[in-house]
C-alpha positions as a Markdown table, in Angstrom:
| # | Residue | x | y | z |
|---|---|---|---|---|
| 1 | Met | 129.5 | 62.1 | -84.2 |
| 2 | Ala | 131.7 | 59.1 | -84.8 |
| 3 | Phe | 129.3 | 57.5 | -87.4 |
| 4 | Ala | 125.6 | 57.1 | -88.2 |
| 5 | Gly | 123.3 | 55.3 | -90.6 |
| 6 | Pro | 120.1 | 53.5 | -91.1 |
| 7 | Leu | 119.2 | 50.2 | -89.3 |
| 8 | Ser | 117.6 | 47.7 | -91.7 |
| 9 | Ser | 115.5 | 44.5 | -91.4 |
| 10 | Glu | 117.2 | 41.3 | -92.3 |
| 11 | Asp | 116.2 | 41.6 | -95.9 |
| 12 | Gly | 118.1 | 44.9 | -96.1 |
| 13 | Lys | 115.2 | 46.6 | -97.7 |
| 14 | Thr | 113.1 | 47.9 | -94.8 |
| 15 | Thr | 114.5 | 50.7 | -92.6 |
| 16 | Val | 113.7 | 49.9 | -89.0 |
| 17 | Gly | 115.6 | 52.8 | -87.3 |
| 18 | Ser | 118.8 | 54.8 | -87.2 |
| 19 | Leu | 122.0 | 54.4 | -85.3 |
| 20 | Leu | 123.9 | 57.5 | -84.2 |
| 21 | Val | 127.2 | 57.0 | -82.3 |
| 22 | Met | 128.1 | 60.2 | -80.5 |
| 23 | Glu | 130.2 | 61.2 | -77.6 |
| 24 | Phe | 128.7 | 63.3 | -74.7 |
| 25 | Ser | 130.1 | 64.2 | -71.3 |
| 26 | Asn | 126.9 | 63.3 | -69.5 |
| 27 | Arg | 123.2 | 62.5 | -69.8 |
| 28 | Ala | 122.2 | 66.1 | -69.4 |
| 29 | Asp | 124.2 | 67.0 | -72.6 |
| 30 | Val | 122.5 | 64.1 | -74.5 |
| 31 | Asp | 119.0 | 65.4 | -73.4 |
| 32 | Ala | 119.9 | 69.0 | -74.4 |
| 33 | Trp | 121.1 | 67.8 | -77.8 |
| 34 | Leu | 117.9 | 65.7 | -78.3 |
| 35 | Glu | 115.7 | 68.7 | -77.5 |
| 36 | Asp | 117.2 | 70.8 | -80.2 |
| 37 | Glu | 117.8 | 68.0 | -82.8 |
| 38 | Pro | 115.7 | 68.7 | -86.0 |
| 39 | Phe | 114.5 | 65.1 | -86.6 |
| 40 | Thr | 113.4 | 64.8 | -83.0 |
| 41 | Lys | 111.6 | 68.1 | -83.2 |
| 42 | Ala | 109.9 | 67.0 | -86.5 |
| 43 | Gly | 108.8 | 63.6 | -85.0 |
| 44 | Val | 110.9 | 61.6 | -87.3 |
| 45 | Tyr | 112.4 | 59.6 | -84.4 |
| 46 | Glu | 109.5 | 57.8 | -82.8 |
| 47 | Lys | 111.3 | 57.0 | -79.5 |
| 48 | Pro | 115.0 | 57.7 | -79.0 |
| 49 | Ile | 116.7 | 54.9 | -77.1 |
| 50 | Ile | 120.0 | 55.9 | -75.4 |
| 51 | His | 122.7 | 53.3 | -74.5 |
| 52 | Val | 126.0 | 53.9 | -72.8 |
| 53 | Phe | 128.9 | 52.5 | -74.9 |
| 54 | Asn | 132.5 | 52.0 | -73.9 |
| 55 | Asn | 134.7 | 51.5 | -76.9 |
| 56 | Gly | 137.0 | 48.6 | -76.1 |
| 57 | Trp | 138.6 | 48.7 | -79.6 |
| 58 | Gln | 140.1 | 52.1 | -80.1 |
| 59 | Gln | 140.3 | 53.0 | -83.8 |
| 60 | Lys | 143.7 | 54.2 | -84.8 |
| 61 | Val | 142.9 | 56.0 | -88.1 |
| 62 | Gly | 139.9 | 57.6 | -89.7 |
| 63 | Phe | 138.7 | 59.9 | -86.9 |
| 64 | Pro | 140.2 | 63.2 | -85.8 |
| 65 | Pro | 141.6 | 63.3 | -82.3 |
| 66 | Ala | 139.0 | 63.8 | -79.6 |
């Protein structure tokens, strides 16, 4: 996991979702992770929305090597 946190409404007081930025090799790995993810199992996440992201600005410090 690169980073994660809550998504808020414009007033900054109401949580409207969560953002998890993670790296997976393929969609099957994403689906397998979601099946076993505790918040998904508990129904905390109403509807996971998956987007492909290509990092065009490689961070040079702060994360361990991939």
